[in-house]
C-alpha positions in Angstrom: 0.0 0.0 0.0 3.1 2.3 0.5 1.2 4.5 3.0 3.6 5.0 5.9 2.3 6.0 9.4 4.1 7.0 12.6 1.8 7.5 15.6 2.9 10.2 18.0 5.6 11.5 15.6 4.9 15.0 17.1 4.2 15.4 20.8 0.9 16.8 22.1 2.8 19.9 23.2 4.3 20.5 19.8 0.9 20.0 18.1 -0.7 22.5 20.5 2.1 25.0 19.9 1.6 24.8 16.1 -2.2 25.3 16.5 -1.9 28.2 19.0 0.7 29.9 16.9 -1.4 29.5 13.8 -4.5 30.9 15.5 -2.5 33.9 16.8 -1.0 34.6 13.3 -2.2 37.3 11.0 -0.7 35.5 8.0 -3.6 33.1 7.5 -5.2 33.1 4.1 -8.0 31.2 2.3 -6.5 28.0 0.9 -6.0 28.0 -2.9 -5.2 25.5 -5.6 -2.5 26.2 -8.2 -2.9 25.0 -11.7 -0.1 24.0 -14.1 -0.1 27.6 -15.6 0.4 29.1 -12.1 -3.2 30.3 -11.8 -5.0 29.9 -8.5 -8.5 29.1 -7.5 -10.4 27.8 -4.5 -11.8 24.9 -6.6 -12.3 21.7 -4.6 -10.6 23.0 -1.5 -12.0 25.0 1.4 -9.4 25.8 4.1 -7.4 28.5 5.9 -3.7 28.2 5.2 -0.2 29.5 6.0 2.5 28.6 3.5 5.9 28.3 5.0 9.1 29.1 3.1 12.8 28.7 4.3 12.7 32.3 5.8 10.3 31.1 8.5 13.2 29.1 10.0 14.5 32.5 11.2 11.2 33.6 12.5 11.2 34.2 16.3 8.1 32.2 17.0 7.7 29.8 14.0 11.4 29.0 13.7 11.8 26.8 16.8 8.6 24.9 15.9 9.7 24.3 12.3 13.2 23.2 13.3 11.7 20.4 15.4 9.4 19.5 12.5 12.2 19.3 10.0 14.2 16.9 12.3 11.1 14.6 12.6 10.4 14.6 8.9 14.1 13.8 8.0 14.1 10.9 10.5 10.9 9.4 9.1 12.0 10.0 5.5 15.0 7.8 6.3 12.6 5.1 7.8 10.5 5.2 4.6 13.6 4.9 2.4 14.9 2.0 4.5 11.6 0.1 4.1 11.7 0.5 0.3 15.5 0.6 -0.2 15.7 -1.2 -3.5 13.3 1.3 -5.2 14.8 4.4 -3.6 18.4 3.3 -4.5 17.3 3.8 -8.2 16.0 7.4 -7.7 17.9 10.7 -7.6 18.2 12.3 -4.2 15.2 14.1 -2.6 14.6 16.1 0.5 11.9 18.2 2.2 10.4 20.8 -0.2 11.2 24.3 1.0 7.5 25.2 0.7 4.8 23.5 2.7 1.5 24.4 4.4 -0.4 24.5 7.7 -4.1 24.2 7.1 -7.2 24.6 9.2 -10.4 22.9 8.0 -13.6 24.2 9.8 -16.6 21.8 10.1 -17.8 21.0 6.6 -14.6 22.1 4.9 -12.0 19.9 3.2 -10.1 19.1 0.1 -13.1 17.5 -1.5 -11.8 16.6 -4.9 -9.8 13.5 -5.8 -6.3 14.5 -6.5 -2.7 13.5 -6.5 0.4 15.6 -5.8 2.2 15.1 -9.1 -0.5 15.8 -11.7 1.4 18.3 -14.0 4.9 19.3 -15.1 5.4 22.1 -12.5 5.0 19.4 -9.8 6.9 16.5 -11.4 9.8 16.8 -8.9 7.5 15.6 -6.1 8.4 12.1 -4.8 6.5 11.7 -1.6 3.8 13.5 0.3 3.8 14.0 4.0 1.0 15.1 6.4 0.9 15.5 10.1 -2.5 15.6 11.9 -2.3 18.2 14.7 -5.5 17.3 16.5 -7.8 14.3 16.8 -11.0 14.4 14.8 -13.6 11.8 15.9 -16.4 12.7 13.6 -15.1 11.8 10.1 -12.2 14.1 9.0 -10.2 11.2 7.5 -7.9 11.2 4.4 -9.4 8.8 1.9 -7.2 6.9 -0.6 -9.2 5.9 -3.7 -7.4 2.9 -5.1 -6.3 1.5 -1.7 -9.9 1.7 -0.3 -8.3 3.1 2.8 -9.3 5.8 5.3 -6.5 7.3 7.4 -8.0 8.8 10.6 -6.9 12.2 11.9 -5.1 11.5 15.2 -3.1 14.1 17.0 0.6 13.8 16.3 0.3 11.1 13.6 2.6 11.5 10.5 1.7 9.8 7.2 3.7 9.7 4.0 2.8 8.3 0.6 3.9 8.4 -3.1 2.9 11.5 -4.9 1.7 9.8 -8.1 -1.8 9.0 -9.5 -1.6 5.6 -7.7 -2.4 7.4 -4.5 -5.4 9.5 -5.5 -6.8 10.9 -2.3 -9.1 13.5 -0.8 -10.0 15.0 2.6 -13.3 13.8 4.1 -14.9 16.8 5.9 -16.0 16.5 9.5 -19.5 17.9 9.8 -18.9 19.0 13.4 -15.1 19.3 14.2 -12.2 21.5 13.1 -9.1 19.7 11.7 -5.5 21.1 11.6 -2.7 19.6 9.5 0.8 20.3 8.4 1.4 19.0 4.9 4.1 19.2 2.1 6.3 17.1 -0.1 9.7 15.5 -0.5 11.1 16.7 -3.8 14.0 15.9 -6.0 17.1 18.1 -5.3 18.2 20.2 -8.2 21.9 19.7 -9.0 23.3 23.1 -10.0 
C-alpha cells in the first residue's frame, strides 16, 4: 500500500504549539489550488492556510517549531527509504520541499476533490507527500485513498507519508462537526546546480 504512518511523531505539546501559533498569526489566508499555468482558485478545497518558506526558520516564533518538525520529517524520510531501499536506490536524491503548508479545516470544509500531488509538469519533482495531523477528529475528517480503499483517521501527532503519483489518488473527508488542523508538504528531487 506504501502508506507510511508514525503514531505520536509529534508530541501533544508541539501539536498544540503549532495550533496556538497558527490561530494567533495574521498570516492566515484562504486556501488556494494552483494550476499548471500558475493560476490559482479555491476549486475543490476550502481551508485556511499559512504557506511556509525557508525564511520562516529564522522567525522568532515559528522558527523553533519548524526546526523540530524538520528533524522529525528527516528521520521518518529515512525510515520510509529503509523500508523500500531497492526502489529508492534507483532514484535521484530528494529532500523536504522548501514550501509547505499548515491548514485549518472548519466543520464541513475539506479538500473535496480526488487529486494526486504530481499531476502536472510544475510538480513533477515531487516524490513523496507528508502530512501531520495536529488534532484528533472523531467525527469523520479522514484522508481517503481511492485505489487503496483506505481511510486514514486524523489522530493528534500522527505523521503519514505516501507516493505523490496517481496511484495514491486521495481526498480529505470533511468533518461535519469538528475542526481539523494539518501540516502538509512534499519531498522533492534536489536540483543539481
